[in-house]
C-alpha positions, 0 to 999 in steps of 0.5 A, spaced: 768 570 943 768 569 936 762 573 932 758 572 925 763 579 922 769 573 924 767 569 918 769 570 911 763 565 907 757 562 909 754 556 906 748 556 905 742 550 905 737 551 901 731 548 901 728 548 907 733 555 910 732 560 904 726 556 900 720 553 904 720 546 902 715 543 907 710 548 904 712 547 897 712 538 897 706 538 903 703 543 897 704 538 890 703 531 894 695 535 895 693 530 889 694 524 893 693 526 899 685 528 897 683 522 894 687 519 901 682 515 906 686 516 910 688 523 908 682 526 913 686 524 920 692 525 918 696 532 921 700 535 917 707 532 921 705 525 920 705 526 912 711 529 912 716 525 917 713 520 912 715 523 905 721 525 910 723 518 910 722 516 904 726 521 901 732 519 906 731 512 905 732 514 897 738 518 897 742 513 901 740 508 896 741 513 890 745 517 892 747 518 885 741 520 883 738 527 881 732 531 886 728 531 880 728 524 879 729 522 887 722 525 887 719 522 881 721 515 885 718 517 891 711 519 888 708 512 887 712 511 894 708 515 898 702 514 895 703 505 897 705 509 904 698 512 905 694 507 903 692 509 896 691 502 892 692 506 884 698 508 884 698 515 880 701 515 873 707 516 871 706 523 868 704 525 876 710 522 879 714 527 874 710 533 874 711 533 883 718 531 881 719 538 876 716 541 882 721 544 885 722 550 882 715 553 884 716 552 891 716 558 895 721 562 898 720 565 905 719 572 906 725 575 908 730 570 905 731 575 899 732 581 903 736 578 908 741 575 902 741 581 898 745 584 905 748 579 907 751 578 901 754 585 902 759 582 907 760 575 906 761 570 900 755 566 898 755 559 896 750 554 895 752 546 898 743 544 897 741 536 896 737 538 890 739 538 882 742 543 878 736 545 875 732 544 879 735 549 883 736 553 876 727 554 876 728 555 883 734 561 883 730 565 878 724 563 880 722 565 888 729 568 890 729 574 885 735 572 882 740 573 887 746 572 885 750 567 890 758 567 888 758 559 887 753 554 887 754 546 890 749 541 888 748 534 890 748 533 883 756 535 882 759 532 889 755 524 887 752 524 894 746 527 899 748 531 906 748 528 910 754 525 907 760 530 909 763 528 902 758 534 900 762 539 906 769 536 904 767 538 896 764 545 898 771 546 902 776 544 898 772 549 893 772 554 896 779 554 899 781 553 892 776 558 889 776 565 893 782 563 899 777 561 904 779 556 910 775 552 914 775 556 921 773 562 915 766 558 913 758 558 916 754 553 915 747 556 915 742 551 914 736 550 918 736 543 919 740 538 924 740 533 920 741 535 913 747 540 916 748 541 922 751 535 925 755 534 920 757 541 921 760 539 926 763 533 926 768 536 920 769 542 924 764 547 922 761 553 925 753 554 924 748 557 924 741 554 925 736 558 922 729 554 926 725 555 922 719 551 926 720 546 921 718 538 922 723 536 917 730 535 919 730 537 926 729 531 930 735 530 933 739 533 939 741 540 937 746 543 936 748 550 934 753 556 933 749 561 933 741 561 933 735 565 929 729 564 927 729 568 920 735 569 915 732 576 917 735 575 925 741 574 922 742 578 917 740 583 923 745 582 927 751 582 922 750 590 921 749 591 929 756 588 929 759 591 923 755 597 926 757 597 933 
């Protein structure tokens, strides 16, 4: 039976897995929500559902658009969806698009990454753009060192597009000599990560953060933990055993 310690490299989704994507988005949607006539009756799950649908649609429509620009683009679309008659200003939309670097990491993330880095190569495979990830890494991720960072901007498409996973596999084989069978896709989102990883034949670890976005499909995974800290604990137990 396969063990976590049989693998050499962790390919991480970032936003939703390492960083609290949903809290970051909800916090930065507040200027619109506070003006919306229906906001009091909109539950958190509905707000995120509306947002996630807009994001997926825009990513499909403009796969080469940097993520911060994509967020800027969908901000007025979200305003319209929640019934605002006056659209946000261009500056307000840009403020939302540039908020990514302020989104908080989950409390267990930084310590868990440092512990896991003792046993694995750490790679980011994110739908974000390079500049926004740099801001997150310098901010709530505490400057953790990753062995490689791959963004949607590098690939020219957004997950769950299989091109992102193909790009990652090709890169880690060329740079580290790591084969597909030595990679674990480590992520929260079923939609963005686990389903395409399964299609690619990549084993995956579901960090089940209890999120709304990206987890509306059949659940597929090889290991499951509630937090990345729990995964790090399990890895350490295997090495000690």
